[in-house]
C-alpha positions as CSV (number, residue, x, y, z in Angstrom):
1,X,-45.9,-58.0,0.6
2,X,-47.5,-54.7,1.5
3,X,-50.1,-56.2,3.9
4,X,-47.5,-58.3,5.8
5,X,-45.2,-55.2,6.0
6,X,-48.0,-53.1,7.4
7,X,-48.6,-55.8,10.0
8,X,-45.0,-55.6,11.1
9,X,-45.0,-51.8,11.2
10,X,-47.4,-52.1,14.2
11,X,-44.3,-53.0,16.2
12,X,-46.2,-55.6,18.1
13,X,-45.4,-59.3,18.6
14,X,-47.2,-61.6,16.1
15,X,-48.0,-65.1,17.6
16,X,-49.3,-67.7,15.1
17,X,-50.2,-71.1,16.5
18,X,-51.6,-72.3,13.1
19,X,-51.6,-70.2,10.0
20,X,-54.6,-72.1,8.8
21,X,-56.7,-70.6,11.6
22,X,-56.1,-67.0,10.3
23,X,-57.6,-65.1,7.4
24,X,-56.7,-61.8,5.8
25,X,-54.5,-60.2,3.2
26,X,-51.4,-60.7,5.3
27,X,-52.2,-64.4,5.6
28,X,-52.4,-64.7,1.9
29,X,-49.0,-63.1,1.5
30,X,-47.6,-65.5,4.3
31,X,-48.9,-68.5,2.4
32,X,-47.3,-67.2,-0.9
33,X,-43.8,-68.0,0.4
34,X,-42.2,-71.0,-1.4
35,X,-42.1,-72.9,1.9
36,X,-44.6,-71.2,4.3
37,X,-44.2,-71.7,8.0
38,X,-47.2,-73.4,9.7
39,X,-46.6,-71.6,13.1
40,X,-44.3,-68.9,14.4
41,X,-43.5,-66.0,16.7
42,X,-42.3,-62.7,15.1
43,X,-41.0,-59.9,17.3
44,X,-39.9,-56.4,15.8
45,X,-36.3,-55.4,16.6
46,X,-36.9,-51.9,18.0
47,X,-34.5,-49.6,19.8
48,X,-34.5,-45.8,20.4
49,X,-37.8,-45.6,18.4
50,X,-36.2,-47.2,15.3
51,X,-37.0,-50.6,13.8
52,X,-34.0,-52.5,12.6
53,X,-35.8,-55.7,11.4
54,X,-37.6,-58.7,12.7
55,X,-36.7,-61.7,15.0
56,X,-38.7,-64.9,14.3
57,X,-39.0,-68.5,15.4
58,X,-41.2,-70.9,13.4
59,X,-42.5,-74.4,12.9
60,X,-42.4,-75.4,9.2
61,X,-44.9,-78.2,8.9
62,X,-46.9,-78.6,12.1
63,X,-48.9,-76.2,14.3
64,X,-47.5,-75.2,17.7
65,X,-49.3,-73.7,20.7
66,X,-46.8,-71.1,21.9
67,X,-46.5,-70.8,25.7
68,X,-46.3,-67.3,27.2
69,X,-42.8,-67.9,28.6
70,X,-41.6,-68.9,25.1
71,X,-43.0,-65.7,23.7
72,X,-41.4,-63.7,26.5
73,X,-38.0,-65.4,25.9
74,X,-38.1,-64.5,22.2
75,X,-39.0,-60.9,23.1
76,X,-36.1,-60.7,25.6
77,X,-33.7,-62.0,22.9
78,X,-35.2,-59.4,20.5
79,X,-34.4,-56.6,23.0
80,X,-30.8,-57.7,23.2
81,X,-30.4,-58.0,19.5
82,X,-32.1,-54.6,19.0
83,X,-29.6,-52.9,21.4
84,X,-26.6,-54.4,19.6
85,X,-27.9,-53.3,16.3
86,X,-28.5,-49.8,17.6
87,X,-24.9,-49.6,18.9
88,X,-23.6,-50.8,15.7
89,X,-25.6,-48.3,13.7
90,X,-24.5,-45.4,16.0
91,X,-20.8,-46.4,15.6
92,X,-21.1,-46.5,11.9
93,X,-22.8,-43.1,11.8
94,X,-20.1,-41.7,14.1
95,X,-17.3,-43.1,11.9
96,X,-19.0,-41.7,8.8
97,X,-19.5,-38.3,10.5
98,X,-15.8,-38.2,11.6
99,X,-14.7,-39.1,8.0
100,X,-16.9,-36.3,6.6
101,X,-15.6,-33.8,9.1
102,X,-12.0,-34.8,8.5
103,X,-12.4,-34.5,4.8
104,X,-13.9,-31.0,5.2
105,X,-11.1,-29.9,7.5
106,X,-8.4,-31.3,5.3
107,X,-9.8,-29.3,2.4
108,X,-10.1,-26.1,4.4
109,X,-7.8,-23.1,3.7
110,X,-7.3,-22.6,7.5
111,X,-5.1,-24.7,9.7
112,X,-7.2,-26.3,12.5
113,X,-5.3,-27.5,15.7
114,X,-6.6,-29.0,18.9
115,X,-4.4,-28.6,22.0
116,X,-4.7,-30.0,25.5
117,X,-4.2,-28.0,28.7
118,X,-0.4,-28.2,28.3
119,X,-0.4,-27.1,24.7
120,X,0.3,-30.6,23.3
121,X,-1.3,-31.1,19.9
122,X,-4.0,-33.8,19.9
123,X,-5.3,-33.1,16.4
124,X,-4.3,-31.2,13.3
125,X,-5.9,-31.1,9.9
126,X,-4.2,-32.0,6.6
127,X,-3.7,-28.3,5.7
128,X,-0.5,-28.4,7.9
129,X,1.2,-30.4,5.1
130,X,0.4,-27.9,2.3
131,X,1.0,-24.8,4.4
132,X,3.9,-25.7,6.6
133,X,5.4,-28.8,5.1
134,X,4.7,-31.1,8.2
135,X,2.8,-34.3,8.1
136,X,0.0,-34.4,10.8
137,X,1.8,-37.3,12.5
138,X,4.9,-35.0,12.9
139,X,2.9,-32.5,14.9
140,X,0.5,-34.7,17.0
141,X,1.9,-35.3,20.4
142,X,4.3,-32.3,20.2
143,X,3.9,-29.0,22.1
144,X,2.7,-26.3,19.9
145,X,5.2,-23.8,21.4
146,X,8.0,-25.7,19.7
147,X,6.9,-24.4,16.4
148,X,6.7,-20.7,17.4
149,X,9.6,-18.4,16.6
150,X,11.6,-17.8,19.8
151,X,11.0,-14.0,19.9
152,X,7.2,-14.7,19.9
153,X,7.2,-17.6,22.4
154,X,6.5,-15.4,25.5
155,X,3.4,-14.0,23.8
156,X,2.3,-17.5,22.8
157,X,2.7,-18.8,26.3
158,X,0.7,-15.8,27.7
159,X,-2.1,-16.5,25.3
160,X,-2.2,-20.3,26.1
161,X,-2.3,-19.4,29.9
162,X,-5.3,-17.0,29.2
163,X,-6.9,-19.7,27.1
164,X,-6.8,-22.4,29.7
165,X,-7.7,-20.1,32.5
166,X,-11.0,-19.4,30.7
167,X,-10.2,-15.8,29.8
168,X,-11.2,-14.4,26.4
169,X,-8.1,-14.3,24.2
170,X,-7.5,-11.6,21.6
171,X,-6.6,-12.4,18.1
172,X,-2.9,-13.4,18.2
173,X,-0.3,-13.0,15.4
174,X,3.0,-14.8,15.8
175,X,5.7,-16.2,13.5
176,X,5.6,-19.9,12.9
177,X,8.6,-22.1,11.8
178,X,7.8,-24.2,8.7
179,X,9.4,-27.6,8.0
180,X,12.0,-26.0,5.7
181,X,13.0,-23.5,8.4
182,X,11.3,-20.5,6.8
183,X,9.1,-18.1,8.9
184,X,5.6,-17.0,8.2
185,X,3.1,-14.8,10.1
186,X,0.1,-16.6,11.4
187,X,-3.1,-15.3,12.9
188,X,-4.5,-17.6,15.6
189,X,-7.9,-17.4,17.2
190,X,-9.8,-19.7,19.6
191,X,-13.0,-19.8,21.6
192,X,-12.7,-19.5,25.4
193,X,-14.5,-22.7,26.1
194,X,-12.9,-26.2,26.1
195,X,-14.6,-28.7,23.8
196,X,-14.8,-32.0,25.6
197,X,-15.9,-33.8,22.4
198,X,-12.5,-33.1,20.8
199,X,-10.4,-33.4,23.9
200,X,-9.1,-29.8,24.1
201,X,-9.3,-26.3,22.7
202,X,-9.7,-25.7,19.0
203,X,-7.2,-23.2,17.4
204,X,-8.0,-21.7,14.0
205,X,-4.8,-20.6,12.3
206,X,-4.5,-18.5,9.1
207,X,-1.4,-17.6,7.1
208,X,-1.3,-13.8,7.0
209,X,2.3,-13.4,5.9
210,X,1.4,-11.5,2.7
211,X,-0.9,-9.2,4.6
212,X,1.6,-8.4,7.3
213,X,4.4,-7.9,4.8
214,X,2.1,-5.6,2.8
215,X,1.2,-3.6,5.9
216,X,4.9,-3.3,6.9
217,X,5.8,-2.2,3.3
218,X,3.1,0.4,3.3
219,X,4.2,1.6,6.8
220,X,7.8,1.9,5.6
221,X,6.7,3.8,2.5
222,X,4.7,6.2,4.6
223,X,7.8,6.8,6.8
224,X,10.0,7.4,3.7
225,X,7.4,9.8,2.2
226,X,7.1,11.7,5.5
227,X,10.8,12.2,5.8
228,X,11.1,13.2,2.2
229,X,8.5,15.8,2.9
230,X,10.4,17.0,6.0
231,X,13.6,17.4,3.8
232,X,11.6,19.3,1.2
233,X,10.1,21.5,3.9
234,X,13.6,22.2,5.4
235,X,14.7,23.2,1.9
236,X,11.9,25.8,1.8
237,X,12.4,27.1,5.3
238,X,16.2,27.2,5.5
239,X,18.8,29.2,3.7
240,X,21.0,26.9,1.4
241,X,24.0,27.1,3.8
242,X,21.9,26.1,6.8
243,X,20.3,23.3,4.9
244,X,23.7,22.0,3.8
245,X,25.0,22.2,7.4
246,X,22.2,19.7,8.3
247,X,23.0,17.4,5.4
248,X,25.2,14.9,7.4
249,X,22.3,14.3,9.8
250,X,20.0,13.9,6.7
251,X,22.3,11.2,5.4
252,X,22.3,9.4,8.7
253,X,18.5,9.5,8.8
254,X,18.3,8.1,5.2
255,X,20.7,5.3,6.2
256,X,18.5,4.4,9.2
257,X,15.2,4.5,7.2
258,X,16.4,2.2,4.3
259,X,18.9,0.2,6.5
260,X,22.2,0.7,4.6
261,X,25.8,1.0,5.7
262,X,26.7,4.2,3.8
263,X,25.0,7.3,2.4
264,X,26.9,10.1,0.7
265,X,26.4,13.3,-1.3
266,X,29.1,14.1,-3.8
267,X,29.2,17.4,-5.7
268,X,30.8,18.1,-9.1
269,X,32.9,21.3,-8.9
270,X,33.7,22.3,-12.5
271,X,35.9,25.2,-11.2
272,X,38.4,22.7,-9.6
273,X,37.6,19.7,-11.8
274,X,37.0,17.5,-8.8
275,X,34.2,15.3,-7.3
276,X,34.0,16.2,-3.7
277,X,31.9,14.8,-0.9
278,X,29.9,17.5,0.8
279,X,28.1,15.3,3.3
280,X,27.9,11.6,4.3
281,X,27.2,9.0,6.9
282,X,29.1,5.7,7.5
283,X,27.8,3.0,9.8
284,X,30.1,2.9,12.9
285,X,31.4,-0.2,14.7
286,X,31.8,-2.3,11.6
287,X,34.6,-4.7,10.6
288,X,34.8,-3.1,7.2
289,X,36.7,0.2,7.0
290,X,34.3,3.1,6.5
291,X,34.4,5.1,3.2
292,X,36.5,8.2,3.8
293,X,35.3,11.6,2.4
294,X,36.0,11.7,-1.3
295,X,37.8,14.4,-3.3
296,X,38.8,12.9,-6.6
297,X,39.8,14.5,-9.9
298,X,37.3,14.1,-12.8
299,X,40.1,12.4,-14.8
300,X,40.3,9.6,-12.3
301,X,36.6,8.6,-12.7
302,X,35.6,9.2,-16.4
303,X,33.5,6.1,-16.8
304,X,31.7,6.7,-13.4
305,X,30.9,10.3,-14.3
306,X,29.6,9.3,-17.8
307,X,27.3,6.8,-16.1
308,X,26.1,9.4,-13.6
309,X,25.5,11.9,-16.5
310,X,23.1,9.4,-17.9
311,X,20.7,10.7,-15.2
312,X,19.0,7.4,-14.8
313,X,19.1,5.9,-11.2
314,X,21.9,3.3,-10.7
315,X,20.5,0.3,-9.0
316,X,22.9,-2.7,-8.5
317,X,22.4,-5.7,-6.3
318,X,26.1,-6.4,-5.9
319,X,28.6,-3.8,-7.3
320,X,31.5,-5.9,-6.2
321,X,30.9,-8.4,-9.0
322,X,29.5,-5.9,-11.6
323,X,31.7,-6.0,-14.8
324,X,30.6,-2.6,-16.2
325,X,33.6,-0.3,-16.8
326,X,32.3,2.3,-14.4
327,X,31.9,-0.3,-11.6
328,X,35.4,-1.6,-12.0
329,X,36.7,2.0,-12.1
330,X,34.7,2.9,-9.0
331,X,36.1,-0.1,-7.1
332,X,39.7,0.8,-8.1
333,X,39.5,4.5,-7.3
334,X,37.1,4.4,-4.4
335,X,36.3,1.7,-1.8
336,X,34.5,-1.4,-3.0
337,X,30.8,-1.6,-2.3
338,X,28.1,-4.4,-2.3
339,X,24.6,-3.4,-3.0
340,X,24.6,0.1,-4.6
341,X,21.9,2.7,-5.3
342,X,22.9,6.1,-6.7
343,X,20.8,9.0,-8.0
344,X,22.3,11.8,-10.1
345,X,21.8,15.4,-8.9
346,X,20.7,17.4,-11.9
347,X,19.6,21.0,-12.2
348,X,15.9,21.5,-12.9
349,X,16.4,25.1,-13.8
350,X,18.9,24.6,-16.7
351,X,17.6,23.5,-20.0
352,X,20.1,20.7,-20.4
353,X,19.7,19.3,-16.8
354,X,23.2,20.2,-15.8
355,X,24.8,17.5,-13.6
356,X,25.5,18.8,-10.1
357,X,26.6,15.7,-8.3
358,X,25.3,12.3,-7.0
359,X,23.6,10.9,-4.0
360,X,24.5,7.3,-3.1
361,X,23.4,4.6,-0.7
362,X,25.2,1.3,-0.4
363,X,26.3,-1.6,1.6
364,X,30.0,-2.0,2.5
365,X,30.2,-5.6,1.1
366,X,26.8,-7.4,1.3
367,X,24.5,-7.6,-1.7
368,X,21.2,-5.8,-1.4
369,X,17.9,-6.1,-3.2
370,X,16.4,-2.6,-3.7
371,X,12.7,-1.9,-3.7
372,X,10.9,0.5,-6.1
373,X,9.9,2.5,-3.0
374,X,13.5,2.9,-1.9
375,X,14.6,4.1,-5.3
376,X,11.7,6.6,-5.5
377,X,12.4,7.8,-2.0
378,X,16.1,8.5,-2.7
379,X,15.1,10.1,-6.0
380,X,12.7,12.5,-4.2
381,X,15.3,13.5,-1.6
382,X,18.0,13.9,-4.3
383,X,15.8,16.3,-6.2
384,X,15.4,18.4,-3.1
385,X,19.2,18.4,-2.5
386,X,19.7,19.3,-6.2
387,X,17.3,22.3,-5.9
388,X,19.2,23.5,-2.8
389,X,22.5,23.2,-4.5
390,X,21.1,25.1,-7.5
391,X,19.7,27.8,-5.3
392,X,23.0,28.1,-3.4
393,X,24.7,28.5,-6.8
394,X,22.2,31.1,-7.8
395,X,22.6,32.9,-4.5
396,X,26.4,32.9,-4.8
397,X,26.1,34.2,-8.3
398,X,23.7,36.9,-7.3
399,X,25.9,38.0,-4.4
400,X,28.9,38.1,-6.7
401,X,26.9,40.1,-9.2
402,X,25.7,42.6,-6.6
403,X,29.3,43.0,-5.3
404,X,30.6,43.7,-8.8
405,X,28.0,46.4,-9.5
406,X,27.7,47.9,-6.1
407,X,30.5,50.4,-6.9
408,X,28.6,51.7,-9.8
409,X,25.1,51.9,-8.3
410,X,23.3,50.4,-5.4
411,X,20.2,50.0,-7.7
412,X,22.0,49.3,-11.0
413,X,20.9,45.6,-10.8
414,X,17.3,46.6,-10.0
415,X,14.7,48.5,-11.8
416,X,13.8,51.7,-9.9
417,X,10.6,53.6,-10.4
418,X,9.0,56.7,-8.8
419,X,5.2,56.8,-8.6
420,X,3.1,59.8,-7.6
421,X,0.3,59.7,-5.1
422,X,-2.2,59.0,-7.9
423,X,-0.3,55.9,-9.0
424,X,1.3,57.3,-12.2
425,X,4.9,56.4,-13.0
426,X,7.1,59.6,-13.1
427,X,10.5,57.9,-13.4
428,X,11.9,54.5,-14.6
429,X,15.5,53.5,-14.5
430,X,17.2,52.1,-17.7
431,X,17.1,48.5,-16.3
432,X,13.4,48.5,-17.2
433,X,14.5,47.3,-20.6
434,X,16.0,44.1,-19.1
435,X,13.3,43.5,-16.6
436,X,10.1,44.4,-18.5
437,X,11.2,45.1,-22.1
438,X,9.9,48.7,-21.9
439,X,12.0,51.8,-22.3
440,X,11.8,54.3,-19.5
441,X,9.9,56.7,-21.8
442,X,7.2,54.1,-22.5
443,X,6.6,53.6,-18.8
444,X,6.5,57.2,-17.7
445,X,2.9,58.6,-17.4
446,X,1.4,55.0,-17.2
447,X,-0.5,53.8,-14.1
448,X,1.7,51.3,-12.2
449,X,-1.3,49.1,-11.4
450,X,-1.9,48.5,-15.1
451,X,1.3,46.3,-15.1
452,X,0.3,44.2,-12.1
453,X,-1.1,40.7,-12.7
454,X,-4.8,40.7,-12.0
455,X,-4.4,38.1,-9.3
456,X,-1.9,40.2,-7.5
457,X,-3.7,43.6,-7.6
458,X,-5.6,43.1,-4.4
459,X,-2.3,42.5,-2.6
460,X,-1.0,45.6,-4.3
461,X,-3.7,47.7,-2.8
462,X,-3.0,46.3,0.7
463,X,0.7,47.1,0.2
464,X,-0.2,50.7,-0.7
465,X,-2.0,51.1,2.6
466,X,0.9,49.5,4.5
467,X,3.5,51.7,3.0
468,X,1.5,54.8,4.1
469,X,1.2,53.3,7.7
470,X,4.9,52.4,8.3
471,X,6.8,54.1,5.4
472,X,7.9,50.9,3.6
473,X,6.8,47.4,2.5
474,X,8.2,44.4,0.7
475,X,6.3,41.9,-1.4
476,X,6.4,39.6,-4.4
477,X,4.2,40.2,-7.4
478,X,4.0,39.5,-11.2
479,X,4.5,42.4,-13.6
480,X,3.5,42.4,-17.3
481,X,6.3,42.5,-19.8
482,X,6.2,44.2,-23.2
483,X,5.7,40.8,-24.9
484,X,2.6,40.1,-22.8
485,X,4.3,37.6,-20.5
486,X,4.7,38.1,-16.7
487,X,7.8,38.2,-14.6
488,X,8.0,37.6,-10.8
489,X,9.7,40.6,-9.0
490,X,10.6,41.4,-5.4
491,X,9.1,44.8,-4.8
492,X,10.6,47.0,-2.1
493,X,8.6,50.2,-1.8
494,X,9.2,53.2,0.4
495,X,7.6,56.6,0.9
496,X,9.4,59.7,-0.3
497,X,8.4,62.4,2.1
498,X,8.5,66.2,2.0
499,X,11.7,67.2,3.9
500,X,9.9,70.2,5.4
501,X,6.4,69.0,6.2
502,X,7.0,65.2,6.3
503,X,3.9,64.7,4.1
504,X,4.1,61.9,1.5
505,X,5.2,63.2,-1.9
506,X,5.6,60.0,-4.0
507,X,6.6,56.4,-3.7
508,X,10.0,54.8,-4.6
509,X,9.9,51.2,-5.7
510,X,12.9,48.9,-6.3
511,X,12.0,45.9,-8.5
512,X,14.2,42.8,-8.7
513,X,13.6,39.7,-11.0
514,X,13.1,36.7,-8.7
515,X,11.8,34.3,-11.4
516,X,14.5,31.7,-10.6
517,X,13.6,31.7,-6.9
518,X,9.9,31.4,-7.7
519,X,10.6,28.5,-10.1
520,X,12.6,26.8,-7.4
521,X,9.9,27.3,-4.8
522,X,7.2,26.1,-7.2
523,X,9.3,23.1,-8.1
524,X,9.8,22.3,-4.4
525,X,6.1,22.6,-3.8
526,X,5.3,20.5,-6.8
527,X,7.8,17.8,-5.6
528,X,6.0,17.6,-2.2
529,X,2.6,17.1,-3.8
530,X,3.5,15.2,-7.0
531,X,5.0,11.9,-8.0
532,X,8.3,12.7,-9.7
533,X,8.1,9.8,-12.2
534,X,4.6,10.3,-13.7
535,X,3.9,13.9,-12.7
536,X,0.6,12.7,-11.1
537,X,-0.4,13.9,-7.7
538,X,0.7,11.9,-4.7
539,X,-1.3,10.8,-1.6
540,X,-0.9,14.1,0.1
541,X,-2.4,16.0,-2.8
542,X,-5.1,13.4,-3.2
543,X,-6.2,13.6,0.5
544,X,-6.1,17.5,0.3
545,X,-8.5,17.3,-2.7
546,X,-10.9,14.9,-1.1
547,X,-10.9,16.9,2.2
548,X,-11.6,20.1,0.3
549,X,-14.5,18.7,-1.7
550,X,-16.1,17.0,1.3
551,X,-15.7,20.2,3.4
552,X,-17.1,22.4,0.6
553,X,-20.1,20.2,-0.3
554,X,-20.9,19.1,3.3
555,X,-24.2,17.1,3.5
556,X,-24.6,17.3,-0.3
557,X,-21.3,15.5,-1.0
558,X,-21.6,12.4,-3.2
559,X,-18.1,11.2,-4.0
560,X,-16.4,8.0,-5.1
561,X,-12.8,6.7,-4.8
562,X,-11.3,4.2,-7.2
563,X,-8.2,2.2,-6.0
564,X,-6.2,0.6,-8.8
565,X,-3.5,-2.0,-8.6
566,X,-1.7,-3.2,-11.8
567,X,-1.8,-7.0,-12.4
568,X,1.5,-8.4,-13.5
569,X,3.7,-5.3,-13.1
570,X,6.3,-7.1,-11.0
571,X,7.1,-9.2,-14.1
572,X,7.9,-6.0,-16.0
573,X,10.5,-4.9,-13.4
574,X,11.9,-8.5,-13.1
575,X,12.2,-8.8,-16.9
576,X,13.0,-5.3,-18.1
577,X,14.5,-3.6,-15.1
578,X,13.4,-0.4,-13.3
579,X,13.9,1.7,-16.5
580,X,11.4,-0.5,-18.3
581,X,9.1,-0.4,-15.3
582,X,9.3,3.4,-15.1
583,X,8.3,3.7,-18.8
584,X,5.4,1.4,-18.3
585,X,4.2,3.5,-15.3
586,X,4.4,6.6,-17.4
587,X,2.3,5.1,-20.1
588,X,-0.2,3.7,-17.6
589,X,-0.6,7.2,-16.1
590,X,-1.2,8.6,-19.6
591,X,-3.9,6.0,-20.3
592,X,-5.6,6.7,-17.0
593,X,-5.7,10.4,-17.9
594,X,-7.9,9.5,-20.9
595,X,-10.5,7.9,-18.8
596,X,-10.7,10.5,-16.0
597,X,-13.2,13.4,-16.2
598,X,-11.9,17.0,-16.0
599,X,-13.0,17.2,-12.4
600,X,-11.4,14.0,-11.3
601,X,-8.0,13.7,-9.4
602,X,-5.6,11.0,-10.5
603,X,-2.8,10.1,-8.1
604,X,0.0,7.6,-7.9
605,X,0.1,6.4,-4.3
606,X,2.6,3.5,-4.5
607,X,4.9,1.5,-6.8
608,X,2.1,0.2,-9.1
609,X,-0.9,1.6,-7.2
610,X,-3.1,4.5,-8.4
611,X,-6.1,6.2,-7.0
612,X,-8.8,8.2,-8.8
613,X,-11.0,10.6,-6.8
614,X,-14.3,11.3,-8.5
615,X,-16.4,14.2,-7.0
616,X,-20.1,14.2,-7.8
617,X,-20.0,10.5,-8.8
618,X,-22.5,7.9,-7.5
619,X,-21.8,4.2,-7.5
620,X,-23.1,3.6,-11.0
621,X,-20.9,6.4,-12.5
622,X,-17.8,5.2,-10.6
623,X,-18.3,1.6,-11.7
624,X,-18.7,2.9,-15.3
625,X,-15.3,4.7,-15.0
626,X,-13.8,1.5,-13.4
627,X,-15.0,-0.6,-16.3
628,X,-13.5,1.8,-18.8
629,X,-10.2,1.6,-16.9
630,X,-10.2,-2.2,-17.1
631,X,-10.9,-2.0,-20.8
632,X,-8.3,0.7,-21.6
633,X,-5.6,-1.2,-19.7
634,X,-6.3,-4.5,-21.6
635,X,-4.5,-3.1,-24.6
636,X,-0.7,-3.9,-24.8
637,X,1.8,-1.3,-23.7
638,X,4.3,-0.8,-26.4
639,X,7.8,0.7,-25.8
640,X,10.8,0.9,-28.1
641,X,12.3,-2.1,-26.3
642,X,9.4,-4.4,-25.6
643,X,5.6,-4.9,-25.6
644,X,3.7,-6.0,-22.5
645,X,0.1,-6.6,-21.5
646,X,-0.9,-5.6,-18.0
647,X,-4.2,-6.0,-16.2
648,X,-5.7,-3.8,-13.5
649,X,-7.9,-4.6,-10.5
650,X,-10.2,-1.8,-9.3
651,X,-11.9,-1.3,-6.0
652,X,-14.7,1.3,-5.8
653,X,-15.8,3.1,-2.6
654,X,-18.7,5.4,-2.6
655,X,-20.0,7.8,0.1
656,X,-22.4,10.6,0.6
657,X,-23.4,13.2,3.2
658,X,-21.4,15.2,5.7
659,X,-20.2,12.1,7.6
660,X,-18.0,10.9,4.7
661,X,-14.4,10.5,5.9
662,X,-11.4,10.7,3.6
663,X,-9.4,7.9,5.3
664,X,-12.5,5.7,5.3
665,X,-13.0,6.2,1.6
666,X,-9.3,5.3,0.8
667,X,-9.3,2.3,3.1
668,X,-12.6,0.9,1.8
669,X,-11.4,1.4,-1.8
670,X,-8.3,-0.6,-1.0
671,X,-10.4,-3.4,0.6
672,X,-12.5,-3.5,-2.5
673,X,-9.4,-3.6,-4.8
674,X,-8.0,-6.6,-2.9
675,X,-11.4,-8.3,-3.2
676,X,-11.3,-7.7,-7.0
677,X,-7.8,-9.3,-7.1
678,X,-9.0,-12.3,-5.1
679,X,-11.9,-12.6,-7.5
680,X,-9.5,-13.2,-10.4
681,X,-7.7,-10.0,-11.3
682,X,-8.8,-7.6,-14.0
683,X,-12.0,-7.2,-12.0
684,X,-14.0,-4.4,-10.4
685,X,-15.3,-4.7,-6.8
686,X,-17.5,-2.1,-5.0
687,X,-18.1,-1.1,-1.4
688,X,-20.2,1.7,0.0
689,X,-21.0,3.5,3.2
690,X,-23.9,1.1,3.9
691,X,-22.0,-2.2,3.1
692,X,-19.9,-4.3,5.3
693,X,-17.9,-6.1,2.6
694,X,-16.9,-5.4,-1.0
695,X,-19.1,-6.9,-3.7
696,X,-17.5,-7.9,-7.0
697,X,-19.3,-6.5,-10.1
698,X,-17.2,-7.6,-13.0
């Protein structure tokens, strides 16, 4: 029928009075019909430039001379039919379009809501059922404000007013009430223009509860670390007695940071055989009686003291129902507690880790779920307190020793030497045997500088000039012992002058062993810059290293940061407890060490988060390291109690040149790590100074 079809496509009216009077291919096709019409009028059904078919009238057996008004009538009817068909086609297309749009929106991750000028919901996509538990019919016709948490309603009303006044509205985050009564954080955005086609303004809503909680957790961890550093700095700056005077205020601040009812520091006093509270804080204005200061004989709490001597942190959700002997004993002798967290105070300077006391944080009655960050925070602060108690004990012991021997000699506890103006030792006291392992005779005639540690000799020369200027000087330095080791001494040097001329004759130096103090200072400094569980650097040390490399290399800097997050670690803590989790973290740290280069810095920055800083590493090298990390972590972790397989997601940030910023590198590495997690965990994702979003690589 091609010829006849081509004739119809001309979109003109075909008038046939008698088919037998016409010739052509289309006539042949007309006559091929089983019952061909003898005469007819055919008008195309055309509307909006589209042909919907053909309208015809015909005579089957006889010719017909069609009058002009008859043809015009058929054409008018054709126009009406064409218009109706066009409307029908448009309505079908619109319905199909709406169905496609609805299907797309119902499958979207985001919640799409349309509200009128009063905030009444006129449309909501099907995501509302999976995300909040409401059916769309439950929401439509209701005011959207009714689903906002009361504390956030004022902000929501302000945003709605701005929206309907035509002002640009910023991204809004509010808490939304789900059908089951739970709360979630939602991020809501909208264009400033009303969309007449949908009858209101379109709000795009995204559930950001996990992101908000993660940010709040990170902020709280930063607050805890900052205060732990303040406590450690106070321990370095203050004398032990002054530090202990401030300990009640420290307990109050700890209680506020981790939101508990009670914080206390109990010290074991072997001399009296009692457990005595030296500082504490109890939440005021509570219906439960506050815990009074404790002073209990060791014999009344044997099980509790045995548990504390175990050194491991004590983390109990509800001590009031715990059936362990130590818990029942503690409830009987002391006041009952709900959630309980306690960290033993042990000496870092004694080989056996002698128990000094315990730091506790608890609720009066309510149960409490403790986070890893809170346990780590209390452990860091407890180590600082333990160092101060140990230093106080050493100071007391030193003062007692000095008092006992002061009657015999002011310098009997110190080594005293006399040095001539050339630097040769002319006298050494007998205490040289205890301090250096040399007899006085072995020292006399030697140059004093030959015993000074090479790293301290420059300071020694400066001190020699100072002592001549003002007659005395004090400094700390390392001296070589007879066995080749070095000992830290406090050196107090003065000039011995000629009584007649006043000219310098020789120097007198008093040397005292301060190894214990130095170890304590080094331990306190290590604590501030290192993670106590794994021994790795913390975020402070990490940022210092990155800043130092970027500052030193300047425009030639080419560095990478790898942000690591363990996949599945929460299951370890949930299944095997914090002790099991701690062991896994230690093994993870050891594995990561095997991958790092000697110049790299490995740090633990959170519960199960690690960061590796790679100086002089381009993107390709950093990704290679990241791939090795994923491979190394794929092997099971084996402990005496269990075997567990973890994964790791790695984000890589790379930067070069003098404009590289430490905070930017860490933030971009975190973003890439989260992208790796979203890509399926056990993956590596990369971002660089020239990219706007992380790109997964494996």
